[in-house]
C-alpha positions in Angstrom: -26.6 -14.9 2.5 -25.5 -11.3 3.1 -23.7 -9.3 5.6 -24.2 -5.5 5.2 -21.9 -2.8 7.7 -21.3 1.1 7.8 -17.9 2.0 9.3 -18.1 5.7 10.1 -14.0 7.2 11.2 -14.9 9.8 13.9 -12.6 11.1 16.6 -13.0 8.2 18.7 -12.1 5.6 15.5 -14.8 3.7 13.8 -17.8 2.9 15.4 -19.9 0.6 13.0 -24.0 -0.2 12.2 -25.1 -3.1 11.1 -27.3 -1.8 7.8 -30.6 -2.9 6.2 -30.5 -2.5 3.2 -33.6 -3.5 2.2 -36.2 -0.1 1.9 -32.4 1.5 -0.3 -33.8 1.7 -4.4 -30.7 3.0 -5.7 -27.0 4.8 -4.8 -28.0 7.6 -4.2 -29.9 5.8 -1.4 -27.6 4.5 -0.2 -25.4 7.6 -0.1 -28.1 9.3 1.7 -28.1 6.6 4.5 -24.2 6.7 4.6 -24.3 10.3 5.8 -26.5 10.6 8.4 -24.4 7.7 10.2 -21.1 10.1 10.3 -23.2 14.2 10.7 -19.5 15.7 11.2 -19.2 14.4 7.3 -16.5 11.7 8.6 -16.1 8.5 5.7 -18.1 6.8 5.7 -17.7 2.8 4.0 -20.2 0.6 3.3 -19.5 -2.7 3.4 -21.5 -5.6 1.5 -20.9 -8.8 1.0 -22.5 -12.4 0.1 -21.3 -15.6 0.7 -18.2 -16.5 -1.3 -19.6 -14.6 -4.6 -18.8 -10.4 -4.2 -18.0 -7.4 -1.7 -18.7 -4.2 -3.0 -17.1 -0.9 -1.5 -19.1 2.6 -1.2 -17.5 5.4 0.3 -18.7 8.1 1.3 -16.6 11.8 2.6 -19.1 14.4 3.7 -20.9 15.1 0.2 -18.8 14.7 -2.3 -19.8 11.5 -4.7 -19.1 7.8 -3.6 -16.7 5.9 -4.3 -17.3 2.3 -5.2 -15.2 -0.7 -5.7 -17.1 -4.0 -6.7 -14.7 -7.7 -6.6 -16.7 -9.4 -9.1 -19.3 -6.9 -11.0 -21.2 -10.4 -12.8 -21.8 -12.2 -9.9 -22.9 -8.9 -8.1 -25.5 -8.8 -11.4 -27.4 -11.1 -10.1 -27.7 -9.9 -6.5 -29.8 -6.9 -5.5 -27.6 -4.9 -3.7 -25.4 -5.4 -6.4 -27.2 -4.2 -8.9 -27.8 -0.8 -6.6 -23.9 -0.3 -6.7 -23.4 -0.8 -10.9 -24.6 2.2 -11.7 -24.3 2.7 -15.2 -21.2 5.1 -15.2 -18.8 2.7 -12.9 -19.6 0.2 -15.8 -18.4 2.9 -18.6 -22.4 1.8 -19.6 -24.3 5.8 -21.7 -27.4 5.2 -20.0 -29.2 7.4 -22.4 -28.2 4.3 -25.2 -30.6 2.4 -23.3 -34.3 1.3 -23.6 -34.6 5.2 -25.2 -37.7 4.4 -26.7 -38.6 7.8 -27.9 -35.4 6.8 -30.3 -36.8 4.1 -32.2 -38.8 3.2 -35.4 -42.7 2.4 -36.3 -41.0 -1.3 -36.7 -39.6 -1.1 -32.9 -35.6 -0.8 -34.0 -33.9 2.7 -33.7 -32.2 4.0 -36.9 -28.5 3.0 -38.4 -28.3 0.8 -34.9 -29.2 -2.6 -36.3 -26.2 -3.8 -38.2 -24.2 -2.0 -34.9 -25.9 -4.2 -32.5 -25.0 -7.1 -34.6 -21.4 -6.9 -35.4 -21.8 -6.7 -30.4 -22.4 -9.5 -30.7 -20.4 -11.1 -33.5 -17.8 -9.7 -31.6 -18.5 -12.9 -29.2 -19.3 -11.2 -26.2 -21.6 -13.3 -25.8 -25.5 -13.3 -24.2 -27.8 -10.0 -24.2 -29.3 -7.9 -23.6 -27.2 -5.6 -20.3 -25.6 -8.0 -18.8 -23.3 -7.8 -21.8 -22.2 -4.9 -20.2 -21.0 -6.3 -17.0 -17.8 -7.6 -16.3 -16.4 -10.4 -14.8 -14.0 -8.8 -12.3 -13.6 -6.3 -10.1 -14.7 -3.4 -11.7 -14.7 0.4 -10.1 -12.1 2.3 -7.3 -9.6 0.6 -6.4 -7.7 3.0 -5.2 -10.6 3.2 -2.6 -9.0 2.4 0.4 -5.3 3.8 -0.3 -5.4 6.0 2.3 -6.5 3.8 5.0 -3.9 1.1 5.1 -5.8 -1.3 2.3 -3.8 -0.7 -1.2 -5.3 -1.4 -4.5 -3.6 -4.6 -5.0 -4.4 -5.9 -1.1 -7.8 -4.7 -1.3 -8.2 -6.8 -5.3 -6.7 -10.0 -3.6 -9.0 -10.4 -1.1 -11.0 -13.8 -0.1 -14.0 -14.9 1.2 -14.5 -13.0 3.8 -13.5 -9.6 2.5 -14.9 -7.8 4.9 -13.5 -8.6 8.2 -10.4 -8.6 6.5 -10.8 -5.3 5.0 -12.0 -4.2 8.5 -8.8 -5.8 10.6 -6.7 -3.6 7.9 -8.4 -0.4 9.5 -7.7 -1.1 13.2 -12.0 -1.5 12.9 -12.9 -5.2 13.1 -13.6 -5.4 16.7 -16.2 -2.7 16.3 -17.5 -4.4 13.2 -18.2 -7.6 15.4 -20.0 -5.9 17.6 -23.0 -6.0 14.6 -22.3 -8.8 13.1 
């Protein structure tokens, strides 16, 4: 079970709105949705939670690039909403390294890459494909909410009800409950 909400900081405090992520396919789509919630370029937080498995925070400040924190990348990678947040940049992957069909030889292998790939799998990373690049545990900007009163240490230690705990720390728990 998922829960997603937008919290927009305004002159009058925080405003919450329930959000449907069914039409959101990329981080850009999510950022656009968040910006629409705050026409004055105020701070908007997108809070996403999947029961006791993982949570994510996306922060949009005006036209700046979104800042992202995900509590457990491996758990989020198994979720369609988590995949939106787990960008190549966030995971430290080079998007040009994946599925580059132009670099393939006729036998389907890349020049000089076969031995390197074997070395990677011998290093004990386990699994195969892109799952190797998804770490267990938190990824992203753990200082995403520092200036709002939720420090890095606190964010990393949040419990299974992280969205509520974040809203409490922001003073937005009442407005969040109206959309829950």
